[in-house]
Structures are given as structure tokens and as C-alpha cells.
N, C-alpha and C positions, 0 to 999 in steps of 0.2 A: 539168702542165707538165712537159716532158720536156726534158732536156739530154744532149746526145750528145758524147762526147769517145771519142779512140782512144787505147788503151792495153793494153799487154801483162798481162791479168788486172785486178789493182786496183791496179795501179803507177802511179798517177797522182795528183798533188796534189789535184785536184778530186773525185776518188772517195775518196780516203782522209779529206778533210775532211767528206764528206756521209755516209759510213758512221757506223751500220749502216743497211742498205735494207731496206725491207718486202717488195720484189720485185726479182727480177733474172731478165732473160731472157738466155739464151745460145743461139745457133743456131750451134754449131761441131760438130767431129767428136768421137769418143769419147776419143781421145788427149789433147787440150787439156782436155777436160771432167773427166777423172778428174785430171789434173794440177791443176786449179783447185779440186779439192773441200776441201781444206784452208783455202785463201785464202776461198773462199765461205763456209765456216762462220764464218771470222773477220769478214766484212764484213756478212752477213746478219743481221738482229734475230731474237731469239726470237721464235718463232712466225711469222717471215718465210717467203716463199716463193720459190722457184727454179722457173722453167720452162726446162727444157733439150731442145734438138731439134737435129737433124743428126745422130741416132743411129740407125745401121743397127738393126733388130729384133733381130739375132743379138747385138749388142754392149751391149744395154740393161741385162742383168743386170750387167755389170761395171761400168756406170756407177751403177746403184742401189747395189751393193757397196761402191764407193768413196764414196758419198754417206753410206750408212749408218754408214759407219765414222766418219763425223765428225759422226754424231747428226741426220741428215736422214731423215726418214720419207716414204715414198710417199703422195701425196695421190690422185693420178691417173696412169694410164699408158694411153696410146692409141696404137695403131698405126694408120697410114695408109700403104697399099701396103708397102713396104720400110723405111719409117721409122717411129721412136718417139718420142714426146714424153712427157716426164715432168714432173710437176709434184710437187714435193718441198717439205716443211714442215721446218723447223729447230725442234727442240725438242718 
């Protein structure tokens, strides 16, 4: 079952009520992904996953560092053309 809401990050009553999440997908650019890292860590369950895409290959290390700073580890990293997709696990 999937419910879609529009929100700036996790700032939506439905999202806050449903957290923590086992899986979060985000297909946005590096800047917003980096800004979301602390909030992502607060709203993803321990041992939960995030799949992050929309990241240029040359910017992926910055995203990995930002998420590593809040306890995510890289599960997989895949480059397709000029884009990187990261699957990260919390905890």
C-alpha cells in the first residue's frame, strides 16, 4: 500500500504520524538530499533503508558523507550513465 503526500521533507502531519519508516525513496538533487540527512535519520527506522537518486556521479561522495554523519551506511551504490543511485541503511 502506498500513500502519496506532498511535503517539504518530513514536515507533514501524515508523515510525522506514520514515522518511523522502513523504506524511503527520494529522487532529488544533491543539495536537498544533504539538507534532509538529519531529518531522514530521525524518521527512518533503525535498520531501515533509504534509496536516494537524482545524484550526479561526481556529487555522490558528498551525499554519502552527509548520510554517514548521521549513522547511515552504504548498502549499494550504482552508477547509470552520469547518475548515481545510493541505497543506505540506518544503524
